MIDREN-838616 format. One record per residue (C-alpha): x negated, y negated, z negated. Coordinates in steps of 0.25 Angstrom, whole numbers, padded with zeros to 4 digits, always signed. Layout:
N
XYZ...
END
This chain:
234
-0797-0601-0306-0803-0592-0295-0794-0581-0290-0782-0586-0298-0772-0582-0288-0777-0567-0288-0778-0567-0303-0764-0572-0304-0760-0561-0294-0767-0550-0302-0760-0555-0314-0747-0552-0307-0750-0538-0303-0745-0525-0310-0753-0522-0323-0759-0510-0317-0763-0517-0304-0770-0527-0313-0777-0515-0320-0782-0510-0307-0788-0523-0303-0794-0526-0316-0797-0513-0322-0798-0504-0310-0787-0494-0316-0776-0492-0325-0768-0481-0333-0753-0482-0333-0740-0474-0334-0728-0480-0326-0715-0475-0319-0714-0476-0304-0709-0491-0304-0721-0496-0311-0731-0490-0302-0723-0496-0290-0725-0509-0297-0740-0507-0297-0739-0503-0282-0732-0516-0279-0743-0524-0286-0754-0516-0280-0749-0519-0266-0750-0534-0269-0764-0533-0272-0771-0535-0259-0763-0547-0255-0766-0555-0268-0780-0550-0273-0792-0553-0264-0804-0553-0274-0812-0540-0274-0813-0540-0289-0798-0538-0290-0797-0528-0279-0789-0515-0282-0798-0503-0285-0800-0493-0274-0790-0482-0273-0779-0491-0279-0771-0494-0266-0774-0482-0258-0774-0470-0268-0768-0474-0281-0756-0482-0277-0751-0472-0266-0753-0461-0276-0745-0468-0287-0734-0471-0276-0733-0457-0272-0732-0451-0286-0722-0462-0291-0712-0457-0280-0712-0443-0287-0709-0449-0301-0696-0447-0307-0687-0458-0313-0694-0457-0327-0707-0452-0321-0720-0460-0324-0734-0460-0317-0746-0461-0326-0759-0466-0319-0773-0468-0323-0782-0475-0313-0796-0478-0315-0802-0485-0302-0815-0490-0307-0823-0480-0299-0832-0469-0303-0844-0477-0306-0838-0483-0319-0849-0479-0329-0838-0473-0339-0835-0463-0328-0849-0457-0327-0854-0446-0336-0869-0446-0342-0879-0441-0332-0885-0427-0334-0897-0421-0330-0896-0409-0320-0907-0399-0316-0916-0402-0304-0927-0395-0296-0940-0401-0291-0942-0411-0284-0931-0417-0293-0936-0422-0306-0922-0425-0313-0908-0426-0310-0895-0432-0316-0880-0430-0313-0870-0440-0317-0855-0438-0316-0844-0449-0314-0830-0445-0316-0819-0454-0312-0804-0450-0315-0799-0462-0307-0784-0457-0306-0774-0450-0315-0759-0448-0313-0748-0442-0321-0734-0442-0316-0721-0436-0320-0714-0433-0307-0699-0432-0303-0699-0417-0302-0703-0415-0316-0718-0412-0313-0730-0419-0319-0741-0424-0310-0756-0427-0314-0766-0432-0304-0781-0434-0308-0792-0439-0298-0806-0439-0302-0819-0444-0295-0832-0437-0299-0846-0442-0295-0858-0434-0297-0871-0442-0297-0885-0435-0296-0898-0442-0298-0910-0434-0294-0924-0439-0297-0935-0433-0288-0950-0435-0286-0954-0434-0271-0967-0428-0266-0973-0442-0266-0971-0444-0281-0959-0454-0279-0947-0452-0288-0934-0452-0281-0920-0453-0286-0908-0447-0278-0894-0449-0281-0882-0440-0276-0867-0443-0279-0856-0434-0277-0841-0438-0279-0829-0429-0280-0815-0431-0283-0805-0422-0291-0790-0423-0289-0782-0415-0299-0767-0414-0299-0758-0407-0309-0743-0406-0307-0735-0400-0319-0723-0393-0313-0709-0397-0317-0703-0389-0329-0698-0376-0325-0705-0376-0312-0714-0365-0309-0719-0369-0296-0723-0360-0284-0737-0358-0277-0736-0365-0264-0737-0356-0251-0749-0363-0246-0762-0365-0253-0767-0379-0256-0779-0385-0248-0792-0379-0252-0797-0392-0259-0786-0391-0269-0785-0382-0280-0772-0379-0287-0769-0372-0300-0756-0368-0307-0755-0369-0322-0744-0363-0330-0738-0368-0343-0725-0374-0348-0726-0382-0335-0734-0377-0323-0744-0386-0318-0750-0386-0304-0765-0392-0303-0771-0396-0290-0785-0401-0289-0795-0405-0279-0810-0409-0279-0814-0418-0267-0829-0417-0264-0828-0431-0259-0820-0443-0262-0808-0447-0253-0813-0457-0243-0800-0465-0243-0788-0468-0251-0779-0460-0241-0788-0448-0243-0788-0449-0258-0773-0450-0259-0772-0439-0249-0781-0430-0258-0773-0433-0271-0759-0431-0265-0764-0418-0258-0769-0412-0272-0756-0417-0279-0747-0411-0268-0753-0397-0271-0746-0398-0285-0732-0400-0279-0733-0388-0269-0730-0379-0281-0715-0384-0282-0705-0388-0272
END
């Protein structure tokens, strides 16, 4: 009986909206109109849902939603956007690799290193100009646990965590379009590679040594890397 109004509201949300609430992610392929329906549903959330258990995952409204909206504007009439979003966070046990021992020097007695890999967003879109766009965002956490024995004989354990983020964007150029190198170089923090083949591909990648501190900063980093792949064509 409790929370029945909010439960009824959730039942009326878009299916992908429900998946974000209950499963903290989704995987789907839809045309622009269906993603617009999801956006309309998400905008209703704050006014209807107050229970923290059913709050939207971080990055939903300030990163994923505006990014989907931006890409959908460039979809052709028959274009679709495929999205895999996993917003459970990097601390899910399934995202951690087994700990491994690493060499140490005295006074350290032992040390282990554990990596957690969180590919929290994948996008693939067929765009209006005939090109294909792929975006991958991965958070990586390295946890080092060092055991030391001090001069007093006491054993101490020190933990150090480092989190970085990888943003990778690939744009397959339209058929018959060779592309041309831009007159200006990309920002120093973005690497760009051109791959030849039946259809040329432009790959842009960035490694951020710290996670963006806000949704606006995260979105700006993603769009800045993606923009580099479009500077190779008019």
